[in-house]
C-alpha atoms as one frame of an Amber mdcrd trajectory, in Angstrom:
protein
  -0.088   0.515   0.190   1.494   3.437  -1.024   0.238   6.220   2.100   0.498
   9.514   2.881   0.123  10.846   6.373  -1.236  14.124   6.738  -0.085  16.417
   9.568  -0.123  19.242  11.927   3.160  18.170  13.886   6.890  19.154  13.860
   8.874  17.150  11.672  11.254  15.787  12.912   8.798  15.130  15.948   9.533
  16.712  18.956   5.949  15.876  20.733   3.585  12.989  21.205   1.189  13.340
  17.814   4.604  13.595  15.492   6.233  10.497  17.095   2.877   8.621  17.312
   2.610   9.280  12.998   6.646   8.803  13.017   6.934   5.298  14.675   3.317
   3.898  12.588   4.626   5.282   9.396   8.525   3.114  10.218   6.556   0.405
  11.146   4.657   0.705   7.757   7.333   0.743   6.280   9.323  -1.849   7.744
   5.796  -4.397   6.622   6.688  -3.664   3.016   4.447  -0.174   2.366   5.595
   3.091   0.925   5.010   5.838   3.284   5.187   9.880   2.863   4.477  12.506
   5.046   3.047  15.903   5.065   3.357  18.848   7.530   3.692  22.816   8.171
   6.933  23.878   6.802   8.605  27.202   6.235   6.500  30.332   4.820   8.800
  30.637   1.898   9.291  27.212  -0.311   8.500  23.932  -0.376  11.048  20.904
   0.897  11.118  17.471   1.063  13.736  15.244   2.605  14.352  11.603   2.996
  14.724  10.723   7.197  15.468   6.905   7.487  13.786   6.001   4.246  10.851
   8.315   4.352  10.137  11.438   2.602   9.104  13.899   4.969   7.596  17.088
   2.797   6.945  20.872   4.794   5.237  22.813   2.221   4.237  26.389   3.023
   2.872  27.878   6.252   1.476  31.089   6.756   0.985  32.120  10.704  -2.172
  34.099   9.191  -4.834  33.640  12.512  -7.417  32.339  12.511  -6.932  31.095
   8.824  -3.304  29.410   8.443  -4.854  25.974   8.885  -7.437  27.155   5.576
  -4.027  28.663   3.805  -1.529  26.169   4.808  -4.080  23.121   2.726  -3.956
  24.900  -0.294  -0.299  23.965  -1.047  -0.778  20.772   0.138  -3.475  20.207
  -1.926  -1.211  21.552  -4.520   1.445  18.757  -3.536  -1.086  16.255  -3.562
  -2.137  16.710  -6.835   1.166  15.847  -8.238   1.621  12.879  -5.754  -1.669
  11.196  -6.123  -0.144   9.047  -8.887   2.056   7.475  -6.218  -0.355   6.856
  -3.687  -3.446   4.955  -2.370  -4.879   6.340   0.121  -4.762   9.346   3.017
  -4.432   9.171   6.865  -5.399  12.618   8.182  -4.426  13.247  11.970  -6.471
  15.378  13.650  -6.204  18.705  14.954  -5.338  21.591  13.152  -5.513  19.742
   9.235  -8.069  20.632   6.649  -9.845  17.604   4.360  -7.690  18.134   0.919
  -9.933  18.000  -2.408  -8.077  15.509  -3.529  -9.751  12.050  -5.453  -8.638
   9.103  -2.690  -9.804   7.529   0.103  -9.039   8.677   3.243  -8.542   7.897
   7.078  -8.609   9.942  10.049  -7.003   9.602  13.483  -8.489  12.101  16.227
  -5.801  12.637  18.747  -7.464  15.166  20.668 -10.654  16.415  19.534 -10.943
  20.489  19.541 -14.052  20.327  21.937 -12.814  18.552  24.545  -9.109  20.249
  24.235 -10.151  24.164  24.674 -12.362  23.001  27.842  -9.181  21.560  29.524
  -7.182  24.614  29.184  -7.141  28.198  30.658  -6.907  31.416  29.119  -3.563
  32.620  31.669  -1.626  33.721  28.336  -0.856  35.365  24.987  -0.752  32.085
  23.507  -3.961  30.259  25.421  -5.596  33.444  24.367  -5.085  32.814  20.895
  -5.643  29.153  21.227  -8.938  29.861  22.769 -10.378  32.208  19.348  -9.000
  29.638  17.419 -11.087  26.845  18.830 -14.505  27.529  16.577 -12.838  27.410
  13.534 -11.121  24.404  14.181 -14.061  22.313  15.614 -15.720  23.427  11.844
 -12.884  21.582  10.257 -13.166  18.608  12.264 -16.803  18.796  11.748 -15.613
  18.721   7.650 -13.394  16.228   8.574 -15.310  13.967  10.140 -18.331  14.212
   7.381 -15.574  13.327   4.238 -13.531  10.560   6.029 -14.223   6.855   4.811
 -13.225   5.918   8.828 -12.569   7.482  11.662  -9.513   6.190  14.678  -8.873
   6.997  17.604  -6.284   7.126  20.330  -8.240   5.831  23.351 -11.457   5.007
  24.665 -11.764   9.069  25.975 -11.471   9.754  22.314 -14.510   8.102  21.845
 -16.490   9.646  24.569 -15.806  13.383  23.179 -16.542  12.819  20.290 -20.285
  11.911  21.051 -20.313  16.307  20.887 -19.877  15.987  17.093 -23.006  13.788
  16.804 -20.727  10.872  15.670 -21.969   7.284  16.634 -19.469   5.732  19.280
 -19.791   2.283  17.617 -18.217   4.100  14.065 -14.915   5.008  16.146 -12.190
   2.590  15.732 -10.035   2.347  19.062  -6.902   1.279  17.700  -4.521   2.796
  20.453  -0.678   4.118  20.902   2.465   2.142  20.799   5.790   2.068  21.964
   9.170   0.303  19.989   9.403  -2.056  23.002  12.679  -3.080  21.846  14.392
   0.476  21.848  11.920   1.010  25.511  13.331  -1.998  27.228  13.380  -3.156
  30.969  16.165  -1.537  33.317  18.577  -3.597  34.608  18.209  -3.316  38.551
  21.574  -2.241  39.510  20.436   0.876  37.332  18.301   1.813  40.298  18.686
   5.381  41.056  20.158   6.633  44.542  18.763   8.726  45.956  14.908   7.691
  44.465  14.932   9.729  41.028  11.192  11.087  40.027  10.841  11.818  36.549
   8.189  13.906  33.859   8.400  13.937  30.656   6.113  16.795  29.131   5.523
  19.187  26.995   5.747  22.338  29.324   2.485  24.314  28.165  -1.524  24.402
  29.333  -3.250  20.869  30.365   0.183  18.901  31.638  -0.665  20.116  35.253
   2.746  21.111  35.769   1.393  23.280  38.660  -0.100  20.082  40.497   3.558
  18.747  40.380   4.913  21.486  41.791   3.405  21.329  44.612   3.423  17.721
  44.747   7.473  17.970  44.988   6.466  20.505  47.986   4.796  17.772  49.933
   7.047  15.115  48.950  10.480  16.928  49.643   8.401  17.692  53.180   8.902
  14.132  54.403  12.268  12.794  52.385  14.394  16.485  51.635  16.848  14.198
  49.087  14.256  13.120  46.635  15.494  14.421  42.731  12.326  15.803  40.967
  13.422  15.287  37.036  11.032  16.884  34.299  11.875  16.650  30.915  10.652
  18.390  27.588  10.062  22.405  26.646   7.539  24.100  25.651   6.104  27.738
  26.688   5.152  27.593  30.197   8.868  27.052  30.842   9.725  30.294  32.419
   6.578  30.023  34.795   7.357  26.436  36.041  10.694  27.461  36.622   9.701
  30.776  38.628   6.921  28.636  40.542  10.098  26.595  41.340  12.833  29.463
  42.965   9.436  30.647  44.419   8.976  27.648  46.370  12.497  27.153  47.304
  12.912  23.514  45.275  15.224  24.391  42.873  17.962  22.261  44.883  15.102
  19.532  44.318  14.216  20.029  40.715  15.640  20.266  37.512  14.374  21.304
  34.369  16.090  19.024  31.294  15.097  20.559  27.955  13.943  18.814  24.845
  15.711  15.522  25.308  16.191  14.478  21.670  18.069  11.892  22.318  16.333
   8.577  21.832  18.535   6.954  24.157  19.696   9.249  26.806  15.637   9.301
  27.155  15.473   5.737  27.879  18.241   6.098  30.266  15.882   8.708  31.834
  13.624   6.050  32.225  15.126   3.020  33.534  16.999   5.210  36.266  13.858
   6.342  37.650  12.022   5.366  40.684   8.835   6.468  39.543   6.869   8.039
  36.768   4.421  10.676  36.801   2.190  11.849  34.505   0.031  14.944  35.886
  -2.174  15.403  33.092  -5.402  16.791  33.200  -6.314  16.055  29.993  -4.750
  13.926  27.536  -5.337  11.741  24.789  -3.033   8.203  24.941   0.530   9.631
  26.072   3.027   8.525  24.442   5.607   9.038  27.222   3.707   7.311  29.282
   3.446   3.922  27.596   7.393   4.906  27.306   7.915   5.063  30.825   5.638
   1.484  31.213   7.622  -0.114  28.476  10.568   0.498  30.312   9.409  -1.197
  33.476   9.084   1.808  35.377   6.379   2.263  38.534   3.972   5.354  37.496
   1.442   7.627  39.226  -0.807   8.641  36.618  -3.958  11.381  37.086  -7.279
   9.258  36.433  -7.470  11.260  32.960  -8.384  10.881  29.234  -5.947   7.653
  27.818  -4.454   6.867  31.326  -7.386   5.009  31.956  -6.863   2.628  28.549
  -3.919   1.506  30.209  -3.378   2.293  33.931  -5.606  -0.467  36.384  -4.861
   1.660  39.448  -3.306  -0.943  41.908  -1.626  -4.035  39.206   0.374  -2.027
  36.424   0.276   1.540  38.361  -1.125   4.198  40.432  -3.973   6.450  39.454
  -4.587   9.857  40.926  -7.324  12.157  40.611  -6.129  15.269  38.641  -5.881
  18.594  40.015  -4.940  16.885  43.383  -1.163  16.968  44.264  -1.585  15.909
  47.529  -2.914  12.168  46.284  -0.176  12.430  43.899   2.320  13.053  46.875
   0.594  10.274  48.630   0.808   7.650  45.492   4.573   8.551  45.035   5.635
   8.215  48.778   3.449   4.629  48.648   6.065   3.417  46.577   9.113   4.691
  47.863   7.862   3.350  51.278   7.637   0.062  49.319   9.871  -0.978  46.817
   7.935  -4.463  46.373   5.618  -2.551  45.071   7.413  -0.373  42.327   8.884
  -3.888  41.567   5.717  -5.291  41.082   4.124  -2.638  39.216   6.598  -2.139
  36.823   6.697  -5.980  35.668   3.035  -5.348  35.097   3.804  -2.276  33.155
   5.878  -3.876  30.853   3.495  -6.329  30.121   1.047  -4.808  29.643   2.869
  -2.787  26.446   3.703  -6.101  25.237   0.734  -7.415  25.044  -1.771  -4.199
  23.576   0.558  -1.548  23.226   3.802  -2.472  20.843   4.070  -0.661  17.567
   3.683  -4.156  16.079   0.135  -4.587  17.371  -0.979  -0.991  16.375   0.049
  -0.876  13.298  -1.356  -4.347  12.280  -4.555  -2.587  13.622  -3.933  -0.051
  11.654  -2.996  -2.608   8.117  -6.260  -4.369   8.512  -8.360  -1.203   8.489
  -6.660   0.006   5.242  -7.448  -2.815   3.548 -10.938  -2.825   4.266 -11.188
   0.473   3.340  -9.058   0.018  -0.160 -11.560  -3.038  -0.366 -14.550  -0.778
  -0.172 -14.229   3.082   0.531 -17.191   4.348   3.080 -16.849   0.570   4.551
 -15.433   1.624   8.111 -18.289   4.342   8.350
């Protein structure tokens, strides 16, 4: 099959949706299929680069808010008209793409519906205000995509529930999950355990990630265990805000901001050396970082929201806590720190969960099944 991925994610990827598309594409190519990726580029010109055998196209992108997606789609359509004879189907990834006028069957994967996404963050910065103002237009774009696509897929069960806000029948949406390269994100050597214990969070430093709750949690944990070290990997618009919160809370000796970790081996080492991985988000699809940590055998503490509920079973392969509840988060971390056998049991069960349900081998086969059904009978997935 010859597949074209259409996305708004940055490439090379730096966060969840981009890594999702990239890993899915790699596994499809390994199985003998052809994949091309189209995403946003710079303002002036079309660019194409072959990355690990996959053509990635960066089409011109103009930051003309709130119509930037519409203008970008003009360049996407122009490119697709030249590529159409090389393709069998389109695979769109929302949010922030538009359905192109091209004679090819298409499926859409919903990562985070804009209606739900807009409810999950407050307007506390110019960036957040811009995103809020963009929301009605983005919702109309999603409605157009859902009406035209031959099939709708979702990364987790919570997204299916949220799509009912668009009038979509839940039974018509297929949950195909998120995946992890289980060979790369492998279990740790027990000798690599950190001393003193290390608490790790990996996320984009932006709205909805629960980072203010995490800092409040750090204060509670370090009041009991002053030697504990917290590490936050990632970058984003809230970086300065988070650092100011750390300093004003007198936690600079306990919290280290690592920035974006582009080296995959270094990221794996971080997971493997962590005593606990904490995912404090208020809202998310099915976070890649949570799956990566579990694949590395980490004990995880995650907020009981969205896609985390698809993968974490409280007390079996991780601990779930309410969102916006730093006290509960701190209690869960301390529970694992005080019971190493519990942490070991949770980590082993987490790895087993990923191997059985969330490896890219499993997820890519799910997509191949849907692609084949679509090509045999366009529209059958609806």
